C-alpha positions as MATLAB code, in Angstrom:
seq = 'XXXXXXXXXXXXXXXXXXXXXXXXXXXXXXXXXXXXXXXXXXXXXXXXXXXXXXXXXXXXXXXXXXXXXXXXXXXXXXXXXXXXXXXXXXXXXXXXXXXXXXXXXXXXXXXXXXXXXXXXXXXXXXXX';
ca = [
      -0.793   42.429    8.928;
      -4.317   41.014    9.005;
      -3.950   39.909    5.349;
      -0.962   37.790    6.365;
      -2.937   35.980    9.071;
      -5.892   35.485    6.760;
      -3.603   33.997    4.096;
      -1.822   31.780    6.640;
      -5.149   30.501    7.944;
      -6.389   29.811    4.408;
      -3.210   27.843    3.584;
      -3.543   25.864    6.820;
      -7.173   24.997    6.031;
      -6.212   23.875    2.512;
      -3.419   21.655    3.873;
      -5.724   20.069    6.471;
      -8.437   19.487    3.847;
      -5.891   17.882    1.484;
      -4.624   15.562    4.228;
      -8.160   14.601    5.248;
      -9.202   13.844    1.660;
      -6.082   11.689    1.128;
      -6.749    9.827    4.355;
     -10.348    9.080    3.358;
      -9.369    8.015   -0.174;
      -6.706    5.684    1.240;
      -9.128    4.082    3.678;
     -11.717    3.521    0.937;
      -9.195    1.930   -1.451;
      -7.843   -0.827    0.784;
      -8.607   -2.908    3.857;
      -5.792   -3.069    6.403;
      -5.023   -6.509    7.801;
      -3.062   -7.267   10.944;
      -0.347   -9.946   10.984;
      -2.712  -12.845   11.680;
      -5.342  -11.824    9.136;
      -2.687  -11.294    6.465;
      -1.012  -14.619    7.247;
      -4.330  -16.504    7.199;
      -5.164  -15.290    3.679;
      -1.735  -15.685    2.073;
      -2.442  -18.969    0.286;
      -5.532  -17.736   -1.538;
      -4.240  -14.276   -2.498;
      -1.821  -12.621   -4.890;
       0.826  -11.203   -2.563;
       2.493   -8.139   -4.061;
       5.524   -6.473   -2.485;
       5.732   -2.876   -3.729;
       9.172   -2.136   -2.282;
      12.061   -1.521   -4.654;
      13.831   -4.599   -6.032;
      16.947   -4.211   -3.875;
      14.826   -4.269   -0.689;
      12.705   -7.139   -1.981;
      15.834   -9.146   -2.867;
      17.228   -8.587    0.616;
      14.165  -10.285    2.126;
      10.443  -10.686    1.459;
       7.342  -12.594    2.530;
       7.306  -16.140    1.150;
       5.331  -16.243   -2.095;
       5.336  -12.480   -2.631;
       5.833  -11.085   -6.111;
       7.720   -7.831   -6.575;
       6.145   -4.914   -8.423;
       8.016   -1.805   -7.228;
       5.817    1.215   -6.541;
       7.924    3.226   -9.031;
       6.793    0.850  -11.802;
       3.385   -0.090  -10.423;
       1.254    1.932  -12.855;
       2.971    0.221  -15.790;
       2.910   -3.334  -14.397;
      -0.248   -3.851  -12.299;
      -2.262   -5.061  -15.327;
      -0.833   -8.569  -14.911;
      -2.758   -8.994  -11.660;
      -5.888  -11.116  -11.656;
      -9.219   -9.558  -10.784;
     -10.743  -12.827   -9.520;
      -8.354  -13.257   -6.571;
      -7.679  -11.033   -3.567;
      -4.611   -8.804   -3.792;
      -2.466   -8.529   -0.659;
      -0.096   -5.563   -0.733;
       3.048   -5.219    1.326;
       5.554   -2.392    1.494;
       8.248   -1.229    3.902;
       6.103    0.535    6.475;
       2.515    0.805    5.244;
       2.638    3.946    3.087;
       3.306    2.883   -0.533;
       0.605    0.211   -0.338;
      -1.993    2.986   -0.173;
      -0.741    4.424   -3.472;
      -0.787    0.999   -5.112;
      -4.277    0.282   -3.755;
      -5.629    3.569   -5.093;
      -4.223    2.752   -8.543;
      -5.858   -0.679   -8.427;
      -9.190    0.658   -7.156;
      -9.234    3.325   -9.873;
      -8.764    0.577  -12.468;
     -11.565   -1.723  -11.363;
      -9.922   -3.990   -8.769;
     -12.032   -4.454   -5.649;
     -10.591   -7.180   -3.401;
      -7.559   -5.232   -2.090;
      -5.830   -5.656    1.269;
      -2.596   -4.462    2.829;
      -0.333   -5.510    5.662;
      -0.759   -2.996    8.465;
       2.657   -1.630    9.410;
       4.343   -3.129    6.349;
       7.206   -5.589    6.000;
       9.118   -4.048    8.906;
       6.432   -5.361   11.272;
       6.130   -8.805    9.618;
       6.974  -11.707   11.923;
       5.985  -14.576    9.598;
       8.172  -16.620    7.283;
      10.411  -14.783    4.854;
      12.718  -15.606    2.009;
      16.043  -13.822    2.168;
      19.461  -13.857    0.566;
      21.899  -16.214    2.217;
];
């Protein structure tokens, strides 16, 4: 019985360590911006929406370009390194993955919309 508890504790420690490492890697890869900060930098940044095309087509931030997270590793190379990159997703999760890919490949000026598109209150372009 004591082996079971030892194993359960070891698994729990591994899970907590994994979650902590992911959290720290995410925070180092990207700077979160609130609505106002994101809106204020829109004109000078490359705004990338990493949601899937169907969600992007339904509605997106004005000026945003769509590179779905499922295709991001194949298509991010078209992004400029001399301009900030503003990432947006549905709720603030996929942007971390995209940011880590960018960071790993030499991009440094990376930001994301805190809370994602669902929290966005600025102007959008949507299907009529």
